[in-house]
C-alpha positions as CSV (number, residue, x, y, z in Angstrom):
1,X,16.5,-36.0,-84.9
2,X,20.1,-36.6,-83.8
3,X,21.1,-39.7,-81.8
4,X,21.4,-37.7,-78.6
5,X,18.0,-36.2,-79.1
6,X,16.5,-39.6,-79.8
7,X,17.9,-41.0,-76.6
8,X,16.4,-38.2,-74.5
9,X,13.1,-38.0,-76.3
10,X,10.1,-39.6,-74.4
11,X,8.9,-43.0,-75.3
12,X,5.1,-42.9,-75.5
13,X,2.6,-45.5,-74.4
14,X,-1.2,-45.2,-74.7
15,X,-3.8,-47.1,-72.8
16,X,-6.7,-47.3,-75.3
17,X,-8.7,-49.4,-77.7
18,X,-6.3,-50.3,-80.5
19,X,-8.9,-50.1,-83.2
20,X,-10.2,-46.7,-82.1
21,X,-9.7,-43.5,-84.1
22,X,-8.4,-41.7,-81.0
23,X,-5.5,-44.1,-80.8
24,X,-4.9,-43.7,-84.5
25,X,-4.9,-39.9,-84.3
26,X,-2.5,-39.9,-81.3
27,X,-0.2,-42.4,-83.0
28,X,-0.1,-40.2,-86.1
29,X,0.8,-37.2,-84.1
30,X,3.6,-39.0,-82.3
31,X,5.1,-40.3,-85.6
32,X,4.8,-36.8,-87.2
33,X,7.0,-35.6,-84.4
34,X,9.7,-38.0,-85.5
35,X,9.2,-40.4,-82.7
36,X,8.5,-44.2,-82.8
37,X,4.8,-45.1,-82.7
38,X,3.5,-45.4,-79.1
39,X,3.1,-48.8,-77.4
40,X,-0.6,-49.4,-77.3
41,X,-1.9,-51.2,-74.2
42,X,-5.5,-52.3,-74.7
43,X,-8.1,-51.4,-72.1
44,X,-9.5,-54.9,-72.3
45,X,-6.1,-56.3,-71.2
46,X,-5.8,-53.8,-68.4
47,X,-9.3,-54.5,-67.1
48,X,-8.9,-58.3,-67.3
49,X,-5.5,-58.3,-65.6
50,X,-6.3,-55.6,-63.1
51,X,-3.5,-53.3,-64.3
52,X,-0.4,-53.0,-66.5
53,X,3.3,-52.2,-66.1
54,X,5.2,-49.4,-67.8
55,X,8.9,-48.7,-68.0
56,X,10.3,-45.8,-65.9
57,X,11.0,-43.8,-69.1
58,X,7.6,-44.3,-70.8
59,X,5.2,-41.3,-71.0
60,X,1.8,-42.8,-70.5
61,X,-1.4,-41.4,-72.0
62,X,-4.8,-42.7,-71.1
63,X,-7.4,-42.6,-73.8
64,X,-11.1,-43.2,-73.6
65,X,-12.2,-46.9,-73.1
66,X,-15.4,-46.0,-75.0
67,X,-16.7,-47.4,-78.3
68,X,-15.5,-51.0,-77.5
69,X,-18.1,-53.5,-76.6
70,X,-15.8,-55.8,-74.6
71,X,-14.3,-52.9,-72.6
72,X,-17.8,-51.6,-71.9
73,X,-19.0,-55.0,-70.7
74,X,-16.0,-55.2,-68.4
75,X,-16.6,-51.7,-67.0
76,X,-20.4,-51.5,-66.8
77,X,-21.5,-55.1,-66.8
78,X,-24.5,-54.6,-69.0
79,X,-25.6,-56.8,-71.9
80,X,-25.9,-54.1,-74.5
81,X,-23.4,-51.2,-75.0
82,X,-26.3,-48.9,-75.9
83,X,-27.8,-49.3,-72.4
84,X,-27.6,-46.2,-70.2
85,X,-27.5,-48.0,-66.8
86,X,-24.2,-49.0,-65.1
87,X,-22.3,-45.7,-64.9
88,X,-21.6,-46.0,-61.2
89,X,-20.1,-49.5,-61.8
90,X,-18.1,-48.0,-64.7
91,X,-16.7,-45.3,-62.4
92,X,-15.6,-47.7,-59.7
93,X,-14.1,-50.2,-62.2
94,X,-12.4,-47.5,-64.2
95,X,-10.7,-46.0,-61.2
96,X,-9.6,-49.4,-60.0
97,X,-8.1,-50.1,-63.4
98,X,-6.3,-46.7,-63.4
99,X,-5.0,-47.6,-59.9
100,X,-3.5,-50.8,-61.3
101,X,-1.3,-49.0,-63.8
102,X,2.3,-49.2,-62.5
103,X,5.3,-47.2,-63.5
104,X,5.8,-44.7,-66.3
105,X,5.2,-40.9,-66.3
106,X,1.6,-40.1,-66.4
107,X,-0.2,-37.5,-68.5
108,X,-3.4,-38.1,-66.6
109,X,-3.4,-38.0,-62.8
110,X,-5.5,-40.6,-61.0
111,X,-6.7,-38.1,-58.4
112,X,-7.8,-35.7,-61.1
113,X,-9.6,-38.4,-63.0
114,X,-11.5,-39.4,-59.9
115,X,-12.9,-35.8,-59.7
116,X,-13.4,-35.3,-63.5
117,X,-15.6,-38.4,-63.7
118,X,-17.9,-37.4,-60.9
119,X,-19.9,-34.3,-62.0
120,X,-20.8,-33.5,-58.4
121,X,-17.2,-33.5,-57.2
122,X,-16.0,-31.6,-60.3
123,X,-18.7,-28.9,-59.9
124,X,-17.7,-28.5,-56.2
125,X,-14.0,-28.2,-57.0
126,X,-14.7,-25.6,-59.7
127,X,-17.0,-23.6,-57.5
128,X,-14.5,-23.6,-54.6
129,X,-11.8,-22.3,-57.0
130,X,-14.0,-19.3,-58.1
131,X,-14.8,-20.7,-61.6
132,X,-18.3,-19.7,-62.7
133,X,-20.6,-22.7,-62.8
134,X,-24.4,-23.1,-62.9
135,X,-25.9,-23.3,-59.4
136,X,-26.4,-26.9,-58.2
137,X,-28.0,-28.4,-55.1
138,X,-26.1,-31.6,-55.4
139,X,-22.5,-30.4,-55.0
140,X,-20.6,-28.7,-52.2
141,X,-20.8,-29.1,-48.4
142,X,-24.6,-29.0,-48.4
143,X,-25.0,-31.4,-51.3
144,X,-28.4,-33.0,-51.4
145,X,-28.9,-36.7,-52.1
146,X,-31.2,-37.6,-55.1
147,X,-32.9,-40.9,-54.8
148,X,-35.4,-40.4,-57.6
149,X,-37.9,-38.1,-59.3
150,X,-39.6,-37.1,-56.1
151,X,-36.3,-35.6,-54.8
152,X,-35.8,-33.8,-58.1
153,X,-39.2,-32.2,-57.9
154,X,-38.6,-31.2,-54.3
155,X,-35.2,-29.6,-55.1
156,X,-36.7,-27.8,-58.1
157,X,-39.2,-26.2,-55.7
158,X,-36.8,-25.5,-52.8
159,X,-34.1,-23.9,-55.1
160,X,-36.6,-22.2,-57.4
161,X,-35.3,-24.0,-60.4
162,X,-38.2,-24.4,-62.9
163,X,-35.6,-25.4,-65.6
164,X,-32.7,-27.7,-64.8
165,X,-30.5,-30.4,-66.2
166,X,-30.5,-33.8,-64.6
167,X,-27.3,-35.6,-65.3
168,X,-25.7,-39.0,-64.4
169,X,-23.0,-38.2,-61.9
170,X,-20.6,-40.5,-63.9
171,X,-22.0,-40.1,-67.3
172,X,-20.4,-39.0,-70.6
173,X,-21.5,-38.0,-74.1
174,X,-24.9,-36.7,-72.9
175,X,-25.8,-40.3,-71.8
176,X,-28.6,-40.1,-69.3
177,X,-29.0,-36.3,-69.5
178,X,-32.4,-34.7,-69.3
179,X,-33.2,-31.1,-69.8
180,X,-36.3,-30.6,-67.6
181,X,-38.6,-27.6,-67.6
182,X,-41.8,-27.1,-65.6
183,X,-44.7,-24.8,-66.1
184,X,-48.1,-23.8,-64.8
185,X,-50.7,-26.4,-63.6
186,X,-47.9,-28.9,-62.8
187,X,-46.9,-29.4,-66.4
188,X,-43.4,-30.7,-67.0
189,X,-41.3,-31.7,-70.0
190,X,-38.0,-33.4,-70.4
191,X,-35.8,-33.3,-73.5
192,X,-33.3,-36.2,-73.7
193,X,-31.5,-38.8,-75.8
194,X,-32.7,-41.5,-73.4
195,X,-35.1,-44.0,-75.0
196,X,-37.2,-46.0,-72.5
197,X,-38.2,-49.5,-73.7
198,X,-41.4,-51.3,-72.8
199,X,-39.5,-53.4,-70.2
200,X,-38.3,-50.3,-68.5
201,X,-34.7,-50.5,-69.7
202,X,-33.0,-47.3,-70.8
203,X,-31.0,-46.9,-74.1
204,X,-28.9,-44.1,-75.5
205,X,-30.5,-42.9,-78.8
206,X,-29.1,-40.7,-81.5
207,X,-32.5,-39.1,-81.7
208,X,-33.5,-36.4,-79.3
209,X,-37.0,-37.0,-77.9
210,X,-39.3,-35.2,-75.5
211,X,-41.3,-36.7,-72.7
212,X,-44.3,-34.7,-71.6
213,X,-46.0,-37.2,-69.3
214,X,-44.6,-36.8,-65.8
215,X,-45.0,-40.5,-65.2
216,X,-42.6,-41.3,-68.0
217,X,-40.1,-38.7,-66.8
218,X,-40.3,-40.1,-63.3
219,X,-39.8,-43.7,-64.6
220,X,-36.6,-42.6,-66.4
221,X,-35.2,-40.6,-63.5
222,X,-36.0,-43.3,-61.0
223,X,-34.1,-45.8,-63.1
224,X,-31.1,-43.5,-63.4
225,X,-31.0,-42.6,-59.8
226,X,-29.1,-45.6,-58.4
227,X,-26.1,-44.6,-60.5
228,X,-26.0,-41.2,-58.9
229,X,-27.5,-37.9,-60.2
230,X,-26.3,-34.4,-60.4
231,X,-28.6,-31.4,-60.9
232,X,-27.7,-28.0,-62.4
233,X,-29.7,-24.9,-63.1
234,X,-30.5,-24.6,-66.8
235,X,-28.5,-21.6,-68.1
236,X,-30.3,-20.1,-71.1
237,X,-27.7,-20.1,-73.8
238,X,-26.6,-17.5,-76.3
239,X,-27.5,-18.4,-79.9
240,X,-26.1,-18.4,-83.4
241,X,-28.5,-18.2,-86.3
242,X,-31.4,-19.1,-84.1
243,X,-29.6,-22.2,-82.6
244,X,-28.5,-22.6,-79.0
245,X,-24.7,-22.4,-78.8
246,X,-21.9,-23.4,-76.5
247,X,-18.2,-24.0,-76.8
248,X,-15.8,-26.9,-76.3
249,X,-12.4,-25.4,-75.4
250,X,-9.3,-27.6,-75.2
251,X,-6.7,-26.6,-72.6
252,X,-3.3,-28.2,-73.0
253,X,-0.6,-27.6,-70.4
254,X,-2.6,-24.7,-68.9
255,X,-3.2,-22.9,-72.2
256,X,-6.4,-22.8,-74.3
257,X,-5.3,-24.2,-77.6
258,X,-8.4,-25.2,-79.6
259,X,-12.0,-24.1,-79.5
260,X,-15.1,-25.1,-81.4
261,X,-18.7,-23.7,-81.3
262,X,-21.4,-26.3,-81.1
263,X,-25.0,-25.4,-82.0
264,X,-28.3,-27.2,-81.9
265,X,-32.1,-26.6,-82.0
266,X,-32.2,-28.8,-78.9
267,X,-30.8,-28.1,-75.4
268,X,-28.2,-30.8,-76.0
269,X,-25.5,-29.6,-78.4
270,X,-23.4,-32.7,-78.7
271,X,-22.4,-33.3,-82.3
272,X,-23.3,-37.0,-82.3
273,X,-26.8,-36.0,-81.3
274,X,-27.3,-33.8,-84.3
275,X,-25.5,-30.7,-83.2
276,X,-23.4,-28.8,-85.7
277,X,-20.2,-26.8,-85.6
278,X,-20.9,-23.1,-85.4
279,X,-18.9,-20.1,-86.4
280,X,-16.0,-19.3,-83.9
281,X,-15.3,-15.9,-85.6
282,X,-18.9,-14.9,-85.1
283,X,-18.8,-16.0,-81.4
284,X,-15.7,-13.9,-80.9
285,X,-17.3,-10.9,-82.5
286,X,-20.5,-11.4,-80.4
287,X,-18.3,-11.3,-77.2
288,X,-16.6,-8.2,-78.3
289,X,-19.8,-6.5,-79.4
290,X,-21.2,-7.2,-75.9
291,X,-18.2,-5.3,-74.4
292,X,-16.2,-8.4,-73.5
293,X,-12.7,-9.6,-74.4
294,X,-12.1,-13.0,-76.1
295,X,-9.0,-13.5,-73.9
296,X,-11.2,-13.3,-70.8
297,X,-13.4,-16.1,-72.2
298,X,-10.4,-18.3,-72.8
299,X,-9.1,-17.4,-69.3
300,X,-12.3,-18.9,-67.7
301,X,-11.4,-22.2,-69.4
302,X,-7.8,-22.0,-68.3
303,X,-8.9,-21.4,-64.7
304,X,-11.1,-24.5,-64.9
305,X,-8.2,-26.6,-66.2
306,X,-5.9,-25.2,-63.4
307,X,-8.1,-27.2,-61.0
308,X,-6.5,-30.3,-62.5
309,X,-2.8,-29.3,-62.6
310,X,-1.4,-32.9,-63.0
311,X,-3.4,-33.7,-66.1
312,X,-2.0,-32.5,-69.4
313,X,-5.2,-31.9,-71.3
314,X,-8.9,-31.3,-70.6
315,X,-11.9,-30.3,-72.7
316,X,-13.9,-27.5,-71.1
317,X,-17.6,-27.1,-72.0
318,X,-18.3,-23.4,-71.8
319,X,-21.8,-22.1,-71.6
320,X,-22.4,-18.5,-72.9
321,X,-25.5,-16.9,-71.4
322,X,-27.9,-15.0,-73.6
323,X,-26.1,-11.9,-74.9
324,X,-22.6,-13.4,-74.9
325,X,-21.7,-11.3,-71.8
326,X,-21.5,-14.0,-69.1
327,X,-20.1,-17.5,-69.2
328,X,-20.2,-20.6,-67.0
329,X,-18.4,-23.9,-67.1
330,X,-20.8,-26.7,-67.7
331,X,-18.3,-29.6,-67.5
332,X,-14.6,-30.5,-67.7
333,X,-13.9,-33.6,-69.7
334,X,-10.8,-35.8,-69.3
335,X,-11.3,-37.2,-72.8
336,X,-12.5,-34.1,-74.5
337,X,-9.8,-33.9,-77.3
338,X,-11.6,-35.7,-80.1
339,X,-12.0,-32.7,-82.4
340,X,-11.0,-33.9,-85.9
341,X,-9.6,-31.4,-88.4
342,X,-9.4,-28.6,-85.8
343,X,-6.2,-26.6,-85.6
344,X,-4.9,-24.4,-82.9
345,X,-6.1,-20.9,-81.9
346,X,-3.9,-18.0,-83.0
347,X,-1.2,-17.2,-80.5
348,X,-1.8,-20.4,-78.5
349,X,1.4,-22.1,-79.5
350,X,-0.6,-24.7,-81.3
351,X,-1.2,-22.9,-84.6
352,X,-1.4,-25.5,-87.4
353,X,-1.5,-28.4,-85.0
354,X,-4.5,-30.7,-84.3
355,X,-5.4,-31.5,-80.7
356,X,-3.1,-34.5,-80.5
357,X,-0.1,-32.9,-82.1
358,X,-0.5,-30.0,-79.6
359,X,-0.3,-32.4,-76.7
360,X,2.8,-34.2,-78.1
361,X,4.4,-30.8,-78.6
362,X,3.7,-29.9,-75.0
363,X,5.3,-33.0,-73.7
364,X,8.3,-32.4,-75.9
365,X,8.6,-28.9,-74.6
366,X,8.3,-27.2,-77.9
367,X,9.2,-23.5,-77.7
368,X,6.3,-21.3,-76.7
369,X,4.9,-18.9,-79.3
370,X,3.0,-15.6,-78.5
371,X,0.1,-16.2,-76.2
372,X,-3.5,-15.8,-77.4
373,X,-3.8,-12.7,-75.4
374,X,-2.5,-10.9,-78.5
375,X,-6.2,-10.9,-79.6
376,X,-5.3,-12.1,-83.1
377,X,-8.1,-12.9,-85.5
378,X,-9.7,-16.4,-84.9
379,X,-9.8,-17.5,-88.5
380,X,-7.2,-20.3,-88.4
381,X,-9.0,-21.9,-85.5
382,X,-11.9,-22.9,-87.8
383,X,-12.0,-26.5,-88.9
384,X,-11.2,-27.3,-92.5
385,X,-14.3,-27.7,-94.6
386,X,-16.2,-31.0,-94.7
387,X,-6.3,-31.1,-57.8
388,X,-8.1,-29.3,-55.0
389,X,-9.6,-31.4,-52.1
390,X,-13.0,-32.9,-52.6
391,X,-16.0,-31.7,-50.5
392,X,-16.2,-33.8,-47.4
393,X,-19.9,-34.4,-47.8
394,X,-19.5,-36.3,-51.1
395,X,-18.9,-40.0,-51.4
396,X,-15.4,-41.1,-50.6
397,X,-13.3,-42.6,-53.3
398,X,-11.0,-45.6,-53.4
399,X,-7.4,-44.8,-52.5
400,X,-5.3,-44.3,-55.7
401,X,-1.6,-44.3,-56.1
402,X,0.1,-41.1,-57.3
403,X,2.5,-42.1,-60.1
404,X,5.1,-39.7,-61.4
405,X,3.5,-36.9,-63.5
406,X,5.0,-34.4,-65.8
407,X,5.2,-30.9,-64.6
408,X,3.3,-29.0,-67.1
409,X,4.0,-25.4,-67.7
410,X,1.3,-23.0,-68.9
411,X,3.0,-21.5,-72.0
412,X,-26.2,-50.3,-85.1
413,X,-29.9,-48.6,-85.1
414,X,-30.3,-45.1,-83.9
415,X,-28.7,-46.0,-80.6
416,X,-25.3,-45.3,-79.3
417,X,-23.2,-46.3,-76.4
418,X,-22.2,-44.0,-73.6
419,X,-18.6,-43.9,-74.8
420,X,-16.8,-40.6,-75.1
421,X,-18.0,-39.3,-78.5
422,X,-16.9,-36.3,-80.5
423,X,-17.3,-33.2,-78.4
């Protein structure tokens, strides 16, 4: 890099947990681009000080505050990082901390983050933009409040949803998610990673369990409800080799750059809960065999990301319906880029780049390569071996400043904390 290029190149800063692999991977990508290592601003310092200052020329990336016990305590105020409760407090404190960041050029817009971390608001924004989503009685102008299990049961009847997902409105990494299904004679079952202790406290577990006594399910939901709940119709997923399958698609600067198939024998496909990476080539072939185009599948994810135009990168969870003909967006994740060893899709402009290098390249304005619409084979995308207005009916959010943003061009036991885990 010449002296003139060095002077004009962005200086990166990252708000994150210094010991975390996310920060290490992003730092490696920045250094590989010939730039100095980013300045790391610890979340714990931001949370204790109520903010942080950045120089006008610093390009500021926010990374997940998860997987750090001190940061989790400051955000959720619970005594054990594996506890489920406290996500509403997390949301308020996180947005307050983001609002206290001053200066710099942001890669993550505060207004976008406020929507991305509220599943009810995010669902409503996507639906208003025409992005296919599972139906939900808890988002949009007619959003229903959920005060506990009795409300869930009532909404299941009123909306004819015998199978649905109950999610924490501000949850992540499948924390507090229940896949609920009801049958004849009032039978009901919930599949979840939530472990309920004898004292009634809830913990995140790495083991998927099933509750079949409605009293147990009601106790879990009633404990979760004060943090806010979002309900979605359970979309029966397509499968690979007898396992339910969905996709995490990363969209960087408006373009789908990386994709991974996640499969599981359980309704929750998260990799840290026992899910496994599936075959992306097979998924593409299944789409084409069903009469679809892979480019249209990626376009759904790009349309979802377009709802958050002032944020560089989001991870879109895409749900393929049985038969691989129809798709719906399950969630859009602000910190959805932890996909180790995964390189870019052919024609995406990120070939040979991991998820962090692709983001650095987008900031640097690397020349665009042919777009993925060329329908090139998907082999190189396999891993190496082992913001629209918010609906008026939803809760108002604290006022957040709008810092400068880049203009992105599309071209211990078996328990775990609710931090933002791998996919």
